[in-house]
N, C-alpha and C positions, 0 to 999 in steps of 0.2 A: 536539417529543415530549418527554414527562416521564421523568424518569431510569429509574423501573423499566420502562416501555414500551420505552425504547430499549435497556435491557441484555437484556430479553427477544429484541428484534429482532436484537441483535447475535448473540446465543448461537444462535438459531434460522437464521442467515446470512440473514435477510431484509433486512439492512443488510450489504453485502459489499464488500470493496476496502478496503485500509488508509486511502486518501483519504477515502473514504465513512465508515467506521467513526471516524475522528478528526474529521470534521465533525458527526457525530451526536453523539458525546462532548461537544464543545463546546457544542453546543445543549442538551444535556441539563444542563451546568452553568450555563448561561443560565436555564434552566427552574428550577433549585434556587435561584439568585440572585433570580428574581422572587417565588418562593413561601416563601421561608424565613421562618421565625418567629424567628429568632435576635435576641437583644435587645444583644448586644455582640460585638465584634469577635473576640474567642476562640470565642464559640459558634458564630459564621459559619465561622471557619477551620476548627473541628473538623467542621461538616457538610460543607464542600468536601472535606475529607481523606477523610470517609466515602464522599463520592460517588465521590472518585477510586477508592478502593480497590475498590468494588464494579464501576466500570467497568472496572478493570484485571483483575479476574478474569472478566470475560465473555469476553475473548480474551486470553489470554497472550502471543501471538507479535504483538504491537501496539505497537512502541516510539513510532510517531509519535502514536497517541494519548496514551500517558503522557507524552511530551515536551509536547504541547500542553497537556494537563491540568495537568502540574507547573509550567509556566510562568504559568498561571493562578493558581495556589496562590502561587508566589512572588510573584507582584505584589501580590495581597491582603496578604500578609506584610509586604512593604516599603512599604505604602501607607502615609504619614505619618500620616493622621489617624486616630482611633479612635471618631469618631461613627459609629454603624452605619449610618445613613442615608447618609452620605457615603461609607462603604466599599462598602454594596451598590451604589449609583449608580455608583461607579468601576468595581467589579468587572463589572457589567453592560456598561458601555460600553467596557470593555477587551475583553471577550469578543466584543463585535461588531466590533470594530477587528480583533481576532486573526483572525475569520472572514473579513473582507475581505483581509487580509494573505495569509491562506493561499490564497484563490482567485487572487490576483495571482501569488503564488509558482508555483502550477499552471499559469496561462496563460504564465508566463514560461518555465517548463520545457517545455510544449508546444512553444513559439515555438523554443526552443533544437533541439528534436527535429526539428521539422519543417525549419529552416536545414541541419540536419545531413544529413538524407534527400535533400534537394532540392539542395544546393551540394557537399557534400563527398563523397557518394556519387555517382562518375560515372556509373554504369551508367543508361542511358536508361529501361529496363524494369527494376523491382526486384521482387524476390521477398523477402519477409519471412515468417519463421515466428515464431509466438507460441504460448504455453501457458498456459492458464486465462483469466482476465479481469483486464485492467488499464485502468481508465479513462483512466490517464495515456497509456498504449501505444494504445490505439484513438484517443485525441484527436489524438497525434502522427501516427498513419498517416492518418486523415481529412483532417487540414489539409496534409500532404504530398500527397496522393494529387489534392489540385486543382492541382497544378504539375507532377506525374511519375506517369507509368503505374506503379502498384503493384498486385502480386498478393499476396494472403496466403494462407499456409497455416497452420492450426492444429488442435490435438487438443483433443478433448472434454472432457478433465479430470474423471473419475471421482472419486469416485461422485455429486458434486453437479452435474456438467455445466456448471461455468461458462464452460468453452470455447465453448458453444451461444451463451452470451451475447455472445461477442466477434464469433462468425460472424455471428450476426443483426444487431448493431450496424453491423459493417462493411459487409455485403452489402445493408443499407437504403440506403447511400449510394452504390450502385452499384460498390463495390470487388468484384473477384473473388475469391471465398473458396473454398478447398478444404479442406474440413473431414475429419479422419481420426480414427479410434478410437486411444485411447492406445498400445495394442501396436503400431499402424504409425508410431510416432515417427521410426523410421529412415527410412521412406520420406517421412515428412512434411518431414524437415529436411535431407536430403541434397542437394537441388537449391536449397536458399535460398542467397541472397546474404549475407543476415545474420540473426541472431536477435534480436528485443525482446522482453523480459520486464519486469514491474514487479518489485517487492519489497516484503515484509511488514516487513522487517527487514534491517538491514546492522550487522554488526560488524567488527572490525580483521581477522577471518580469513575471516568467510563472509558470503553473502548467504542470507537464509532467505525462500523463495519457495514455491508450492504445490507439494505432493507431485508428483513425476515431473521436478523442476526440476534435480536433482542428475543424473539420468539424460540430461537434456537438455545439461547442460554437458560431461559426458563425450562425448556423441556430437557436439557442436560441436566439441571439441578433436580427436576422432578425424578428423573430416571438413574441419577447418581453416576452420570458418566461424565468424567473429567474433560474440561474444556482448555485447550492451549491456544494461546493467541502466538502467531508466528510473525513476528515483526523487528523491523528494525529500531533502534533507539532514536532514530533521526525522525521518526514519526510523533515523538512525543511533543505535547504542546501544553503548557500549563493551564491556558485559556479554555473555556468552553468552546465548542466548535459549534459553527453554523452549518445545518444540515441543508444540502443542497436541494432544492425542487427543480425536477426535471420537467421537460415539456409532456404535458397531458398526451399529446398524440402517440407518445412511446406507448401508453396503455390502451388508447382507443381513439383511432382516427376518425375524423368527421363525427364526433361525439353528438347523441340525439339532443335536442333542445331540453332543458331544465336538468341536465344530468352534469354535475361538477366531478371532474377527476383530481384527485390527490395522487401526486407521483413522487413521495420522498424517496431520495437515492439511497439513504443510510439511514440506521438507527443506532442507538446506545446500548451497549452490554455494561451492566454495572459491574465494578471491579469485584464485588463479592462472588460473582458467578464464575470467575475465571480461576482455575487452578494454578497455572504458572504462564509465564511468558517464556518463549524461546527466541532468543535474540543472540546478537553476535557476542555477547558476553556470558552466555550460557544458558541454562533453564533456570529463570529466577521469578521469585516471588515479587509480587506487585512493587512493594516499598523498595526493594533493592534494584527494580528495573528503572523505576523514577528518579532514584540517587544517581544511578549510572547514566540515564537520558540527559539529566542536569549537568553532570560533569562534561557528556560529549558536546553540549549546546553551549558551552562558556563563552564563545564568541558573542552571545546576544546580549 
């Protein structure tokens, strides 16, 4: 998909989930590299910088996309040759390699999560609660369900109902799913053995995830249910994240006069509420996760 098409699809949430957004952004950069008319390395770098800037504006709370795109830019800057044909060829090959490595990291993360659910959680029948849609979370659950009986409870995740995507995806492979409206989150969560969610961003003090996640974390703490975040190290960003404000029409189209709609896409889960991170390097406590993430992003 070309750059402008990708940006439109991300803005309209036709491409959703941090993993999918990052992959789409890399493929858009590959398209830019293929179609560039740049005649010098400097011109090409400026074009990639501009493409990155446009991609970053499409979704502000997406550090995985930013990290991968910045890594591509760093590679081009450091490439020792100045011949534009060599630079373009090397950039394209590096993007292809990065996409392969990204998929391998996700598969490793899913394997770590599967082993954790099957071997470390001793309960024979497991009830898992999740919120919104995370391709990483659903992949872990589907893999683990082949070896252990798993039941899932999840919430709808208004206003765009990504929770329905989760419910349908898991139910389609025979996993029992009980689906709740968001306001019934207490009912959905209180009998769960553990909670798995994805993340859109991780900082030193908080995880940023879909709206409803802060309430979820507080309920998990109240009911003493362990909350695990399933996420790649590439979603770490030491800076504070900007929370995206979505179109009010998603909540209420043609809003009556004198009614103001707030539609934040994400909210913060304080690190103190998180049991551990499930990532490509294992099931880690927060300090170890941060340490590994900083090593991973040594290009910055």
